[in-house]
C-alpha positions in Angstrom: 15.6 9.8 1.0 13.3 6.9 1.5 10.2 6.1 -0.5 7.1 4.3 0.9 4.5 2.9 -1.4 1.2 2.1 0.2 -1.0 -0.3 -1.8 -4.4 -1.0 -0.3 -5.6 -4.5 -1.1 -7.8 -5.0 -4.2 -11.6 -5.3 -3.9 -12.5 -8.2 -1.6 -15.4 -10.5 -1.3 -17.1 -11.6 1.9 -18.4 -15.1 1.4 -20.8 -16.6 4.0 -18.9 -18.0 6.9 -15.6 -16.5 6.1 -13.8 -14.6 8.8 -12.4 -11.1 8.0 -8.9 -12.6 7.9 -10.0 -15.2 5.3 -11.9 -12.9 2.9 -10.7 -13.5 -0.7 -10.5 -11.0 -3.6 -13.7 -10.4 -5.5 -13.6 -10.8 -9.3 -13.2 -7.0 -9.7 -10.2 -7.2 -7.3 -8.5 -10.0 -9.3 -8.9 -7.7 -12.4 -7.6 -4.5 -10.8 -4.5 -5.8 -9.0 -2.6 -6.8 -12.1 -3.4 -3.5 -13.7 -2.1 -1.6 -10.7 1.0 -3.8 -10.8 1.5 -3.0 -14.5 1.4 0.7 -13.6 4.0 0.2 -10.8 6.3 -1.6 -13.2 5.8 0.9 -16.1 6.5 3.8 -13.8 9.7 2.2 -12.3 8.1 2.0 -8.9 9.9 -1.2 -7.9 10.5 -1.7 -4.2 13.5 -3.2 -2.5 11.2 -5.0 0.0 7.5 -5.8 0.2 5.6 -6.1 3.5 2.3 -7.8 3.3 -0.6 -8.2 5.8 -1.4 -11.9 6.6 -5.0 -11.4 5.4 -6.0 -13.5 2.5 -7.1 -10.5 0.4 -3.7 -8.8 0.8 -1.8 -12.0 0.1 -3.9 -12.6 -3.1 -3.2 -8.9 -4.1 0.5 -9.5 -3.7 0.3 -12.8 -5.7 -1.2 -10.8 -8.6 1.2 -7.8 -8.3 4.4 -9.9 -7.8 4.9 -11.0 -11.5 5.1 -7.4 -12.7 7.7 -6.4 -10.2 10.3 -9.2 -10.7 12.1 -10.8 -7.8 11.6 -8.7 -4.8 12.1 -9.9 -1.2 8.8 -10.0 0.6 7.6 -10.9 4.1 4.2 -11.3 5.8 4.0 -8.9 8.7 1.2 -9.7 11.1 1.3 -6.2 12.6 -0.1 -4.7 9.4 -3.4 -6.5 9.8 -6.2 -4.3 11.4 -3.4 -1.9 12.5 -3.9 1.5 13.9 -1.6 4.2 12.5 0.8 3.9 15.5 1.5 0.3 14.8 1.9 0.9 11.0 4.4 3.6 11.9 6.3 1.1 14.1 6.5 -1.2 11.1 7.9 1.7 9.0 10.4 2.5 11.7 11.6 -1.1 11.8 12.6 -1.3 8.1 16.3 -1.9 7.6 18.2 1.1 6.2 19.4 -1.1 3.2 15.9 -0.7 1.9 15.4 2.6 0.0 11.9 1.8 -1.3 9.4 -0.2 0.6 6.0 -1.4 -0.6 3.4 -2.2 2.1 0.2 -4.0 1.2 -2.6 -3.6 3.7 -5.9 -2.1 4.8 -7.9 0.9 5.5 -8.5 2.9 7.6 -4.9 2.4 8.7 -3.2 3.1 5.3 -5.2 6.3 4.8 -4.4 7.4 8.3 -0.7 6.6 7.8 -0.5 8.5 4.5 -2.3 11.4 6.2 0.1 11.3 9.2 3.3 11.2 7.1 2.5 13.7 4.4 2.7 17.5 4.2 -0.4 19.4 3.1 -1.0 19.5 -0.7 -3.3 18.5 -3.5 -2.4 14.8 -3.5 -2.8 14.6 0.3 -6.2 16.2 0.0 -7.2 13.6 -2.5 -6.2 10.6 -0.5 -7.7 12.0 2.7 -11.1 12.2 1.0 -11.1 8.5 -0.1 -8.5 5.7 -0.2 -10.2 3.1 -2.4 -9.3 -0.5 -2.8 -6.2 -1.1 -5.0 -5.1 2.6 -4.6 -1.4 3.4 -4.5 0.1 6.3 -2.5 3.8 7.0 -3.1 5.3 9.0 -0.3 8.8 10.4 -0.4 10.4 10.8 3.0 13.4 13.2 3.4 15.3 11.0 5.8 18.4 8.9 5.8 17.0 6.2 8.0 13.5 4.7 8.4 13.8 5.2 12.1 13.9 8.9 11.5 10.5 9.1 9.8 8.2 11.6 11.5 4.8 13.0 11.0 4.2 15.7 8.4 7.6 15.4 6.6 6.6 13.3 3.6 5.7 14.4 0.1 2.9 12.5 -1.6 4.6 12.1 -4.9 1.5 10.6 -6.4 -1.8 8.9 -5.5 -3.2 6.6 -8.1 -6.5 4.6 -8.1 -7.9 2.1 -10.5 -10.4 4.8 -11.6 -7.7 7.3 -12.4 -6.1 4.7 -14.6 -9.4 4.1 -16.4 -10.1 0.7 -14.8 -13.6 1.1 -13.4 -15.0 2.6 -10.2 -13.1 3.2 -7.0 -14.4 1.6 -3.9 
């Protein structure tokens, strides 16, 4: 079995003159990211590898999550930025088999589309297909021996957690 954890970046800002790639986290995002990180650590959701979009807001999210997870190998993956679901699936397929649990930090609508594509119908899937807010975490268990074997509709959404469900304000 493989486990994929999808963390949408925390709430971002859009300062005048900043390109989309350079958008920083908003104060609310800087508050939510460590709380979601504490949840991951408390639940034992520690990845073997972290893949992060090159966007500033995803890098800042990872900087705030990293301390709670300990020493985990990470890499910036340009293909995650503004990625359609097909490119995100390619990133998943390229994960080495030594990685049992991967955490990807990226963007919508791609993450919501990927979670929808990979998951079987069920209550958690219905929840994440309605809205995938900033700093939300989807944990998807995939019944495969190799990342290259991941196919649509086989995954189980083990949980879907948002800042609001943890009592940390509104979801956006």
